[in-house]
PDB file with one MODEL, atoms N, CA, C and O in Angstrom:
MODEL        1
ATOM      1  N   MET A   1      11.349 -26.329   7.544  1.00  0.00           N
ATOM      2  CA  MET A   1      10.116 -25.668   9.034  1.00  0.00           C
ATOM      3  C   MET A   1      10.498 -26.341   9.788  1.00  0.00           C
ATOM      4  O   MET A   1      10.615 -27.566   9.773  1.00  0.00           O
ATOM      5  N   ASN A   2      10.855 -25.235  10.916  1.00  0.00           N
ATOM      6  CA  ASN A   2      11.227 -25.563  11.926  1.00  0.00           C
ATOM      7  C   ASN A   2       9.908 -25.559  12.837  1.00  0.00           C
ATOM      8  O   ASN A   2       8.754 -25.349  12.465  1.00  0.00           O
ATOM      9  N   ASP A   3      10.372 -25.845  14.115  1.00  0.00           N
ATOM     10  CA  ASP A   3       9.042 -25.975  14.822  1.00  0.00           C
ATOM     11  C   ASP A   3       8.702 -24.823  15.821  1.00  0.00           C
ATOM     12  O   ASP A   3       7.880 -25.080  16.700  1.00  0.00           O
ATOM     13  N   HIS A   4       9.227 -23.649  15.771  1.00  0.00           N
ATOM     14  CA  HIS A   4       7.705 -22.401  15.744  1.00  0.00           C
ATOM     15  C   HIS A   4       7.540 -21.940  14.356  1.00  0.00           C
ATOM     16  O   HIS A   4       6.350 -21.696  14.161  1.00  0.00           O
ATOM     17  N   ASP A   5       8.157 -21.757  13.468  1.00  0.00           N
ATOM     18  CA  ASP A   5       7.491 -21.152  11.908  1.00  0.00           C
ATOM     19  C   ASP A   5       5.973 -22.582  11.775  1.00  0.00           C
ATOM     20  O   ASP A   5       4.840 -22.711  11.311  1.00  0.00           O
ATOM     21  N   LEU A   6       6.781 -23.175  12.372  1.00  0.00           N
ATOM     22  CA  LEU A   6       4.989 -24.491  12.010  1.00  0.00           C
ATOM     23  C   LEU A   6       3.973 -24.389  12.467  1.00  0.00           C
ATOM     24  O   LEU A   6       2.872 -24.606  11.962  1.00  0.00           O
ATOM     25  N   SER A   7       4.349 -23.916  13.856  1.00  0.00           N
ATOM     26  CA  SER A   7       3.490 -23.068  15.156  1.00  0.00           C
ATOM     27  C   SER A   7       2.849 -22.566  14.800  1.00  0.00           C
ATOM     28  O   SER A   7       1.665 -22.905  14.796  1.00  0.00           O
ATOM     29  N   ASP A   8       3.251 -21.592  14.357  1.00  0.00           N
ATOM     30  CA  ASP A   8       3.347 -19.933  13.198  1.00  0.00           C
ATOM     31  C   ASP A   8       2.055 -20.064  12.673  1.00  0.00           C
ATOM     32  O   ASP A   8       0.989 -19.461  12.801  1.00  0.00           O
ATOM     33  N   GLU A   9       2.618 -21.385  11.811  1.00  0.00           N
ATOM     34  CA  GLU A   9       1.704 -21.592  10.257  1.00  0.00           C
ATOM     35  C   GLU A   9      -0.300 -22.181  10.542  1.00  0.00           C
ATOM     36  O   GLU A   9      -1.373 -21.995   9.969  1.00  0.00           O
ATOM     37  N   LEU A  10       0.301 -23.066  11.994  1.00  0.00           N
ATOM     38  CA  LEU A  10      -1.022 -23.555  12.379  1.00  0.00           C
ATOM     39  C   LEU A  10      -2.024 -22.547  12.716  1.00  0.00           C
ATOM     40  O   LEU A  10      -3.218 -22.562  12.418  1.00  0.00           O
ATOM     41  N   ALA A  11      -1.409 -21.716  13.344  1.00  0.00           N
ATOM     42  CA  ALA A  11      -1.908 -20.380  14.526  1.00  0.00           C
ATOM     43  C   ALA A  11      -2.960 -19.543  13.504  1.00  0.00           C
ATOM     44  O   ALA A  11      -4.146 -19.223  13.586  1.00  0.00           O
ATOM     45  N   ARG A  12      -1.859 -19.354  12.460  1.00  0.00           N
ATOM     46  CA  ARG A  12      -2.783 -18.620  11.152  1.00  0.00           C
ATOM     47  C   ARG A  12      -3.639 -19.400  10.409  1.00  0.00           C
ATOM     48  O   ARG A  12      -4.548 -18.937   9.720  1.00  0.00           O
ATOM     49  N   TYR A  13      -3.267 -21.069  10.574  1.00  0.00           N
ATOM     50  CA  TYR A  13      -4.806 -21.979   9.720  1.00  0.00           C
ATOM     51  C   TYR A  13      -5.625 -22.020  10.846  1.00  0.00           C
ATOM     52  O   TYR A  13      -6.557 -22.788  10.607  1.00  0.00           O
ATOM     53  N   GLN A  14      -5.689 -21.641  11.738  1.00  0.00           N
ATOM     54  CA  GLN A  14      -6.378 -22.119  12.403  1.00  0.00           C
ATOM     55  C   GLN A  14      -7.787 -20.753  12.719  1.00  0.00           C
ATOM     56  O   GLN A  14      -8.957 -20.983  13.025  1.00  0.00           O
ATOM     57  N   ARG A  15      -7.089 -19.310  12.496  1.00  0.00           N
ATOM     58  CA  ARG A  15      -7.745 -17.984  12.616  1.00  0.00           C
ATOM     59  C   ARG A  15      -8.192 -18.381  11.295  1.00  0.00           C
ATOM     60  O   ARG A  15      -9.315 -18.883  11.346  1.00  0.00           O
ATOM     61  N   LEU A  16      -7.460 -18.304   9.575  1.00  0.00           N
ATOM     62  CA  LEU A  16      -8.481 -18.596   8.627  1.00  0.00           C
ATOM     63  C   LEU A  16      -9.555 -18.784   8.500  1.00  0.00           C
ATOM     64  O   LEU A  16     -10.406 -18.072   7.966  1.00  0.00           O
ATOM     65  N   VAL A  17      -9.700 -20.371   9.267  1.00  0.00           N
ATOM     66  CA  VAL A  17     -10.522 -21.065   9.965  1.00  0.00           C
ATOM     67  C   VAL A  17     -11.763 -20.106  10.453  1.00  0.00           C
ATOM     68  O   VAL A  17     -12.720 -19.596   9.870  1.00  0.00           O
ATOM     69  N   ALA A  18     -11.337 -20.107  11.652  1.00  0.00           N
ATOM     70  CA  ALA A  18     -12.388 -19.255  12.376  1.00  0.00           C
ATOM     71  C   ALA A  18     -13.138 -17.918  11.928  1.00  0.00           C
ATOM     72  O   ALA A  18     -14.169 -17.464  12.426  1.00  0.00           O
ATOM     73  N   GLU A  19     -12.207 -17.263  10.625  1.00  0.00           N
ATOM     74  CA  GLU A  19     -13.004 -16.315   9.933  1.00  0.00           C
ATOM     75  C   GLU A  19     -13.264 -16.485   8.766  1.00  0.00           C
ATOM     76  O   GLU A  19     -13.307 -15.544   7.973  1.00  0.00           O
ATOM     77  N   TYR A  20     -13.468 -17.612   8.460  1.00  0.00           N
ATOM     78  CA  TYR A  20     -14.274 -17.900   7.142  1.00  0.00           C
ATOM     79  C   TYR A  20     -15.247 -18.650   7.585  1.00  0.00           C
ATOM     80  O   TYR A  20     -15.835 -19.109   6.606  1.00  0.00           O
ATOM     81  N   GLU A  21     -15.824 -19.091   8.786  1.00  0.00           N
ATOM     82  CA  GLU A  21     -16.446 -19.202   9.342  1.00  0.00           C
ATOM     83  C   GLU A  21     -17.534 -18.252   9.560  1.00  0.00           C
ATOM     84  O   GLU A  21     -18.637 -18.254   9.014  1.00  0.00           O
ATOM     85  N   ALA A  22     -17.191 -17.649  10.207  1.00  0.00           N
ATOM     86  CA  ALA A  22     -17.844 -16.152  11.514  1.00  0.00           C
ATOM     87  C   ALA A  22     -18.005 -15.883  10.018  1.00  0.00           C
ATOM     88  O   ALA A  22     -19.120 -16.384   9.873  1.00  0.00           O
ATOM     89  N   LEU A  23     -17.616 -15.375   8.637  1.00  0.00           N
ATOM     90  CA  LEU A  23     -18.337 -15.003   7.806  1.00  0.00           C
ATOM     91  C   LEU A  23     -19.086 -15.941   7.017  1.00  0.00           C
ATOM     92  O   LEU A  23     -19.775 -15.527   6.085  1.00  0.00           O
ATOM     93  N   ASP A  24     -19.045 -16.676   7.186  1.00  0.00           N
ATOM     94  CA  ASP A  24     -20.129 -17.261   6.512  1.00  0.00           C
ATOM     95  C   ASP A  24     -21.188 -17.781   7.303  1.00  0.00           C
ATOM     96  O   ASP A  24     -21.751 -18.794   6.887  1.00  0.00           O
ATOM     97  N   ARG A  25     -21.525 -17.314   8.272  1.00  0.00           N
ATOM     98  CA  ARG A  25     -22.294 -18.153   9.450  1.00  0.00           C
ATOM     99  C   ARG A  25     -22.974 -16.046   8.971  1.00  0.00           C
ATOM    100  O   ARG A  25     -24.137 -16.127   8.575  1.00  0.00           O
ATOM    101  N   GLU A  26     -22.684 -15.167   8.971  1.00  0.00           N
ATOM    102  CA  GLU A  26     -23.281 -13.792   8.136  1.00  0.00           C
ATOM    103  C   GLU A  26     -23.195 -13.980   7.209  1.00  0.00           C
ATOM    104  O   GLU A  26     -24.118 -13.316   6.739  1.00  0.00           O
ATOM    105  N   ILE A  27     -22.549 -14.627   6.123  1.00  0.00           N
ATOM    106  CA  ILE A  27     -23.798 -14.710   4.409  1.00  0.00           C
ATOM    107  C   ILE A  27     -25.150 -15.291   5.000  1.00  0.00           C
ATOM    108  O   ILE A  27     -26.206 -14.720   4.729  1.00  0.00           O
ATOM    109  N   ASP A  28     -25.127 -16.632   5.957  1.00  0.00           N
ATOM    110  CA  ASP A  28     -26.133 -16.931   5.628  1.00  0.00           C
ATOM    111  C   ASP A  28     -27.291 -16.448   6.228  1.00  0.00           C
ATOM    112  O   ASP A  28     -28.428 -16.846   5.973  1.00  0.00           O
ATOM    113  N   ALA A  29     -26.812 -15.078   7.498  1.00  0.00           N
ATOM    114  CA  ALA A  29     -28.052 -15.076   7.995  1.00  0.00           C
ATOM    115  C   ALA A  29     -28.558 -13.702   7.177  1.00  0.00           C
ATOM    116  O   ALA A  29     -29.679 -13.196   7.138  1.00  0.00           O
ATOM    117  N   PHE A  30     -27.157 -13.246   6.464  1.00  0.00           N
ATOM    118  CA  PHE A  30     -27.583 -11.702   5.490  1.00  0.00           C
ATOM    119  C   PHE A  30     -29.177 -12.287   4.705  1.00  0.00           C
ATOM    120  O   PHE A  30     -30.336 -11.878   4.772  1.00  0.00           O
ATOM    121  N   LEU A  31     -28.307 -13.761   3.763  1.00  0.00           N
ATOM    122  CA  LEU A  31     -29.243 -14.138   2.986  1.00  0.00           C
ATOM    123  C   LEU A  31     -30.523 -14.227   4.075  1.00  0.00           C
ATOM    124  O   LEU A  31     -31.440 -13.421   3.914  1.00  0.00           O
ATOM    125  N   ALA A  32     -30.602 -15.213   5.201  1.00  0.00           N
ATOM    126  CA  ALA A  32     -31.892 -15.522   5.425  1.00  0.00           C
ATOM    127  C   ALA A  32     -32.534 -13.656   6.434  1.00  0.00           C
ATOM    128  O   ALA A  32     -33.143 -13.425   7.479  1.00  0.00           O
ATOM    129  N   ALA A  33     -32.296 -13.320   6.002  1.00  0.00           N
ATOM    130  CA  ALA A  33     -33.452 -11.586   6.163  1.00  0.00           C
ATOM    131  C   ALA A  33     -33.612 -11.342   5.379  1.00  0.00           C
ATOM    132  O   ALA A  33     -34.799 -11.068   5.203  1.00  0.00           O
ATOM    133  N   ARG A  34     -32.863 -11.212   4.371  1.00  0.00           N
ATOM    134  CA  ARG A  34     -33.277 -10.424   2.840  1.00  0.00           C
ATOM    135  C   ARG A  34     -34.395 -11.745   2.114  1.00  0.00           C
ATOM    136  O   ARG A  34     -34.770 -11.583   0.953  1.00  0.00           O
ATOM    137  N   ASN A  35     -34.843 -12.975   2.888  1.00  0.00           N
ATOM    138  CA  ASN A  35     -35.782 -13.861   1.698  1.00  0.00           C
ATOM    139  C   ASN A  35     -34.656 -14.610   0.628  1.00  0.00           C
ATOM    140  O   ASN A  35     -34.928 -14.666  -0.571  1.00  0.00           O
ATOM    141  N   GLY A  36     -33.555 -15.097   1.087  1.00  0.00           N
ATOM    142  CA  GLY A  36     -32.770 -15.882   0.075  1.00  0.00           C
ATOM    143  C   GLY A  36     -31.383 -15.312  -0.786  1.00  0.00           C
ATOM    144  O   GLY A  36     -30.445 -14.677  -0.304  1.00  0.00           O
ATOM    145  N   GLY A  37     -31.582 -15.788  -2.347  1.00  0.00           N
ATOM    146  CA  GLY A  37     -30.727 -15.853  -3.537  1.00  0.00           C
ATOM    147  C   GLY A  37     -30.324 -14.308  -3.774  1.00  0.00           C
ATOM    148  O   GLY A  37     -31.052 -13.354  -3.502  1.00  0.00           O
ATOM    149  N   LEU A  38     -29.422 -14.258  -4.163  1.00  0.00           N
ATOM    150  CA  LEU A  38     -28.902 -12.167  -5.336  1.00  0.00           C
ATOM    151  C   LEU A  38     -29.876 -11.737  -6.063  1.00  0.00           C
ATOM    152  O   LEU A  38     -30.237 -10.570  -6.212  1.00  0.00           O
ATOM    153  N   ASP A  39     -30.412 -12.915  -6.632  1.00  0.00           N
ATOM    154  CA  ASP A  39     -32.282 -13.100  -7.726  1.00  0.00           C
ATOM    155  C   ASP A  39     -33.143 -11.609  -6.953  1.00  0.00           C
ATOM    156  O   ASP A  39     -33.618 -10.587  -7.447  1.00  0.00           O
ATOM    157  N   LYS A  40     -33.035 -12.116  -5.561  1.00  0.00           N
ATOM    158  CA  LYS A  40     -34.460 -11.263  -5.105  1.00  0.00           C
ATOM    159  C   LYS A  40     -33.665  -9.483  -3.845  1.00  0.00           C
ATOM    160  O   LYS A  40     -34.232  -8.889  -2.928  1.00  0.00           O
ATOM    161  N   MET A  41     -32.217  -9.245  -4.479  1.00  0.00           N
ATOM    162  CA  MET A  41     -31.938  -8.193  -3.812  1.00  0.00           C
ATOM    163  C   MET A  41     -31.033  -7.136  -5.076  1.00  0.00           C
ATOM    164  O   MET A  41     -30.399  -7.258  -6.125  1.00  0.00           O
ATOM    165  N   GLU A  42     -31.600  -5.875  -3.920  1.00  0.00           N
ATOM    166  CA  GLU A  42     -31.529  -5.450  -4.760  1.00  0.00           C
ATOM    167  C   GLU A  42     -30.145  -3.997  -4.374  1.00  0.00           C
ATOM    168  O   GLU A  42     -30.102  -3.688  -3.183  1.00  0.00           O
ATOM    169  N   GLY A  43     -29.708  -3.660  -4.788  1.00  0.00           N
ATOM    170  CA  GLY A  43     -28.422  -1.710  -4.730  1.00  0.00           C
ATOM    171  C   GLY A  43     -27.790  -2.726  -3.852  1.00  0.00           C
ATOM    172  O   GLY A  43     -27.457  -3.911  -3.833  1.00  0.00           O
ATOM    173  N   GLU A  44     -27.800  -1.681  -3.156  1.00  0.00           N
ATOM    174  CA  GLU A  44     -26.922  -1.959  -1.255  1.00  0.00           C
ATOM    175  C   GLU A  44     -27.174  -3.368  -1.063  1.00  0.00           C
ATOM    176  O   GLU A  44     -26.311  -3.927  -1.739  1.00  0.00           O
ATOM    177  N   ASP A  45     -27.802  -4.131  -0.575  1.00  0.00           N
ATOM    178  CA  ASP A  45     -27.772  -5.306   0.171  1.00  0.00           C
ATOM    179  C   ASP A  45     -27.127  -6.372  -1.338  1.00  0.00           C
ATOM    180  O   ASP A  45     -27.161  -7.592  -1.499  1.00  0.00           O
ATOM    181  N   LYS A  46     -26.694  -5.487  -2.048  1.00  0.00           N
ATOM    182  CA  LYS A  46     -26.377  -7.109  -3.881  1.00  0.00           C
ATOM    183  C   LYS A  46     -24.966  -6.437  -3.358  1.00  0.00           C
ATOM    184  O   LYS A  46     -24.322  -7.153  -2.592  1.00  0.00           O
ATOM    185  N   ARG A  47     -24.324  -4.956  -3.725  1.00  0.00           N
ATOM    186  CA  ARG A  47     -23.251  -4.461  -3.580  1.00  0.00           C
ATOM    187  C   ARG A  47     -22.677  -5.660  -2.103  1.00  0.00           C
ATOM    188  O   ARG A  47     -22.055  -6.696  -2.338  1.00  0.00           O
ATOM    189  N   ARG A  48     -22.977  -5.305  -0.976  1.00  0.00           N
ATOM    190  CA  ARG A  48     -22.976  -5.889   0.236  1.00  0.00           C
ATOM    191  C   ARG A  48     -23.219  -7.481   0.095  1.00  0.00           C
ATOM    192  O   ARG A  48     -22.097  -7.607   0.586  1.00  0.00           O
ATOM    193  N   TYR A  49     -23.479  -8.311  -0.037  1.00  0.00           N
ATOM    194  CA  TYR A  49     -23.529  -9.583  -0.372  1.00  0.00           C
ATOM    195  C   TYR A  49     -22.331 -10.061  -1.380  1.00  0.00           C
ATOM    196  O   TYR A  49     -21.620 -11.049  -1.194  1.00  0.00           O
ATOM    197  N   ARG A  50     -22.257  -9.167  -2.470  1.00  0.00           N
ATOM    198  CA  ARG A  50     -21.001 -10.185  -3.264  1.00  0.00           C
ATOM    199  C   ARG A  50     -19.957  -9.151  -2.665  1.00  0.00           C
ATOM    200  O   ARG A  50     -19.186  -8.753  -3.539  1.00  0.00           O
ATOM    201  N   GLU A  51     -19.681  -8.507  -1.175  1.00  0.00           N
ATOM    202  CA  GLU A  51     -18.422  -8.350  -0.880  1.00  0.00           C
ATOM    203  C   GLU A  51     -18.600  -9.145   0.101  1.00  0.00           C
ATOM    204  O   GLU A  51     -17.583  -9.762   0.417  1.00  0.00           O
ATOM    205  N   MET A  52     -19.278  -9.303   0.543  1.00  0.00           N
ATOM    206  CA  MET A  52     -18.718 -10.861   2.169  1.00  0.00           C
ATOM    207  C   MET A  52     -18.226 -11.819   1.504  1.00  0.00           C
ATOM    208  O   MET A  52     -17.256 -12.380   2.014  1.00  0.00           O
ATOM    209  N   SER A  53     -18.669 -12.260   0.313  1.00  0.00           N
ATOM    210  CA  SER A  53     -18.878 -13.650  -0.479  1.00  0.00           C
ATOM    211  C   SER A  53     -17.240 -12.914  -1.201  1.00  0.00           C
ATOM    212  O   SER A  53     -16.395 -13.709  -0.790  1.00  0.00           O
ATOM    213  N   ARG A  54     -16.469 -11.780  -2.065  1.00  0.00           N
ATOM    214  CA  ARG A  54     -15.535 -12.087  -2.219  1.00  0.00           C
ATOM    215  C   ARG A  54     -14.317 -12.274  -1.463  1.00  0.00           C
ATOM    216  O   ARG A  54     -13.148 -12.546  -1.735  1.00  0.00           O
ATOM    217  N   GLN A  55     -15.569 -11.828   0.481  1.00  0.00           N
ATOM    218  CA  GLN A  55     -13.902 -11.999   0.925  1.00  0.00           C
ATOM    219  C   GLN A  55     -14.130 -13.626   1.579  1.00  0.00           C
ATOM    220  O   GLN A  55     -13.147 -13.979   2.230  1.00  0.00           O
ATOM    221  N   ARG A  56     -14.976 -14.410   1.530  1.00  0.00           N
ATOM    222  CA  ARG A  56     -14.791 -15.270   1.995  1.00  0.00           C
ATOM    223  C   ARG A  56     -14.451 -15.866   0.879  1.00  0.00           C
ATOM    224  O   ARG A  56     -14.756 -17.053   0.999  1.00  0.00           O
ATOM    225  N   ASP A  57     -13.807 -15.589  -0.516  1.00  0.00           N
ATOM    226  CA  ASP A  57     -13.614 -17.166  -1.791  1.00  0.00           C
ATOM    227  C   ASP A  57     -12.083 -16.470  -1.296  1.00  0.00           C
ATOM    228  O   ASP A  57     -11.294 -17.413  -1.361  1.00  0.00           O
ATOM    229  N   GLU A  58     -11.523 -15.547  -0.950  1.00  0.00           N
ATOM    230  CA  GLU A  58     -10.382 -14.856  -0.388  1.00  0.00           C
ATOM    231  C   GLU A  58     -10.146 -15.578   0.893  1.00  0.00           C
ATOM    232  O   GLU A  58     -10.158 -14.629   1.678  1.00  0.00           O
ATOM    233  N   LEU A  59     -10.037 -16.141   1.274  1.00  0.00           N
ATOM    234  CA  LEU A  59     -10.111 -17.002   2.132  1.00  0.00           C
ATOM    235  C   LEU A  59      -9.995 -18.133   2.748  1.00  0.00           C
ATOM    236  O   LEU A  59      -9.459 -18.477   3.801  1.00  0.00           O
ATOM    237  N   ILE A  60     -10.819 -18.878   1.598  1.00  0.00           N
ATOM    238  CA  ILE A  60     -10.965 -20.019   1.913  1.00  0.00           C
ATOM    239  C   ILE A  60      -9.805 -19.684   0.281  1.00  0.00           C
ATOM    240  O   ILE A  60     -10.853 -19.300  -0.239  1.00  0.00           O
ATOM    241  N   ASN A  61      -9.078 -19.562  -0.487  1.00  0.00           N
ATOM    242  CA  ASN A  61      -7.628 -19.750  -1.055  1.00  0.00           C
ATOM    243  C   ASN A  61      -6.225 -19.579  -0.540  1.00  0.00           C
ATOM    244  O   ASN A  61      -5.199 -20.192  -0.835  1.00  0.00           O
ATOM    245  N   GLU A  62      -6.443 -18.554   0.335  1.00  0.00           N
ATOM    246  CA  GLU A  62      -5.638 -17.963   1.569  1.00  0.00           C
ATOM    247  C   GLU A  62      -5.607 -19.619   2.121  1.00  0.00           C
ATOM    248  O   GLU A  62      -5.066 -20.322   1.267  1.00  0.00           O
ATOM    249  N   ARG A  63      -6.078 -20.444   3.397  1.00  0.00           N
ATOM    250  CA  ARG A  63      -6.939 -21.582   3.901  1.00  0.00           C
ATOM    251  C   ARG A  63      -6.072 -22.746   2.694  1.00  0.00           C
ATOM    252  O   ARG A  63      -5.393 -23.699   3.079  1.00  0.00           O
ATOM    253  N   ARG A  64      -6.295 -22.391   1.243  1.00  0.00           N
ATOM    254  CA  ARG A  64      -5.790 -23.554   0.860  1.00  0.00           C
ATOM    255  C   ARG A  64      -4.823 -23.706   0.127  1.00  0.00           C
ATOM    256  O   ARG A  64      -4.449 -24.760  -0.387  1.00  0.00           O
ATOM    257  N   ALA A  65      -4.179 -22.258  -0.002  1.00  0.00           N
ATOM    258  CA  ALA A  65      -2.859 -22.253  -0.445  1.00  0.00           C
ATOM    259  C   ALA A  65      -1.704 -22.546   0.966  1.00  0.00           C
ATOM    260  O   ALA A  65      -0.497 -22.782   0.926  1.00  0.00           O
ATOM    261  N   LEU A  66      -2.452 -22.443   1.923  1.00  0.00           N
ATOM    262  CA  LEU A  66      -1.259 -22.930   3.793  1.00  0.00           C
ATOM    263  C   LEU A  66      -1.491 -24.126   3.242  1.00  0.00           C
ATOM    264  O   LEU A  66      -0.633 -24.747   2.615  1.00  0.00           O
ATOM    265  N   GLU A  67      -3.046 -24.654   3.504  1.00  0.00           N
ATOM    266  CA  GLU A  67      -2.899 -26.179   3.391  1.00  0.00           C
ATOM    267  C   GLU A  67      -1.777 -26.588   2.648  1.00  0.00           C
ATOM    268  O   GLU A  67      -0.832 -26.826   3.400  1.00  0.00           O
ATOM    269  N   GLN A  68      -1.474 -26.793   1.239  1.00  0.00           N
ATOM    270  CA  GLN A  68      -0.528 -26.787   0.200  1.00  0.00           C
ATOM    271  C   GLN A  68       1.281 -26.804   1.407  1.00  0.00           C
ATOM    272  O   GLN A  68       2.362 -27.048   0.872  1.00  0.00           O
ATOM    273  N   VAL A  69       1.227 -26.662   2.126  1.00  0.00           N
ATOM    274  CA  VAL A  69       2.245 -25.426   2.378  1.00  0.00           C
ATOM    275  C   VAL A  69       2.408 -26.218   3.810  1.00  0.00           C
ATOM    276  O   VAL A  69       3.559 -26.580   4.053  1.00  0.00           O
ATOM    277  N   LEU A  70       1.693 -26.443   4.508  1.00  0.00           N
ATOM    278  CA  LEU A  70       1.721 -27.371   5.828  1.00  0.00           C
ATOM    279  C   LEU A  70       1.791 -28.654   5.749  1.00  0.00           C
ATOM    280  O   LEU A  70       2.552 -29.380   6.388  1.00  0.00           O
ATOM    281  N   PHE A  71       0.449 -29.183   4.418  1.00  0.00           N
ATOM    282  CA  PHE A  71       0.550 -30.412   4.115  1.00  0.00           C
ATOM    283  C   PHE A  71       1.609 -30.959   3.129  1.00  0.00           C
ATOM    284  O   PHE A  71       1.841 -32.168   3.132  1.00  0.00           O
ATOM    285  N   ASP A  72       2.053 -30.396   2.555  1.00  0.00           N
ATOM    286  CA  ASP A  72       2.500 -30.396   1.295  1.00  0.00           C
ATOM    287  C   ASP A  72       4.014 -31.751   1.486  1.00  0.00           C
ATOM    288  O   ASP A  72       5.178 -31.350   1.498  1.00  0.00           O
ATOM    289  N   GLY A  73       3.693 -33.169   1.603  1.00  0.00           N
ATOM    290  CA  GLY A  73       5.155 -34.140   1.138  1.00  0.00           C
ATOM    291  C   GLY A  73       4.912 -35.013   2.514  1.00  0.00           C
ATOM    292  O   GLY A  73       5.806 -35.825   2.755  1.00  0.00           O
ATOM    293  N   GLU A  74       3.935 -34.956   3.346  1.00  0.00           N
ATOM    294  CA  GLU A  74       3.857 -35.235   4.497  1.00  0.00           C
ATOM    295  C   GLU A  74       3.473 -36.495   3.704  1.00  0.00           C
ATOM    296  O   GLU A  74       4.470 -37.210   3.807  1.00  0.00           O
ATOM    297  N   GLU A  75       2.914 -36.893   3.256  1.00  0.00           N
ATOM    298  CA  GLU A  75       2.529 -38.383   2.278  1.00  0.00           C
ATOM    299  C   GLU A  75       3.765 -39.266   2.587  1.00  0.00           C
ATOM    300  O   GLU A  75       3.561 -40.384   3.059  1.00  0.00           O
ATOM    301  N   ASP A  76       5.514 -38.687   2.267  1.00  0.00           N
ATOM    302  CA  ASP A  76       6.442 -38.761   2.090  1.00  0.00           C
ATOM    303  C   ASP A  76       6.557 -39.539   3.173  1.00  0.00           C
ATOM    304  O   ASP A  76       7.656 -39.993   3.493  1.00  0.00           O
TER     305      ASP A  76
ENDMDL
END
């Protein structure tokens, strides 16, 4: 990976981390506003929570995949 590619990938990684953290805070606030977990939610709230959780899972999976690209072989 050349320096330009590495710089682009690092910027992408930082963006993913920021997006994940923002969404995680949003989920925490959403849960706090509804007094707890999924078992206390109905209808649209439950659907929205599941959608946000799915997005968060996608972000963490993308971040982990990028970590493998960035840090693979680093210990060699």
